Residue, then its C-alpha position, 0 to 999 in steps of 0.5 A: m215642109k220647111i217652106k210651108a212653115s216659113v211661109k206660115n211664120e211670115q204670114l203670122k208675123a205680118r198679121i201681128i204687125r198689122s194688129i199692133a199697128s191698127s191698135t196703135a193707130i186707134e190710140t194715137g190717131q196715126s195712119i196704120k200704113s205709116l205705123e206698119t212701115t215703122l214696125k217693119s223697118k230694120s232701123s227700129k231702135f227696138q229691132h233687137l227685141s223679138l215678138a213673144n211666141 
């Protein structure tokens, strides 16, 4: 069961990142792909912050 929960959590996180990136892209005119890459990078200055549950 833990494997299924882990996969679901990863999918949820990916969907949240995608929605944040697409929303930001609409507002800023940047590409969704580049914003997703920035959000997924481990060197982000806000990496210590987690997404709300």
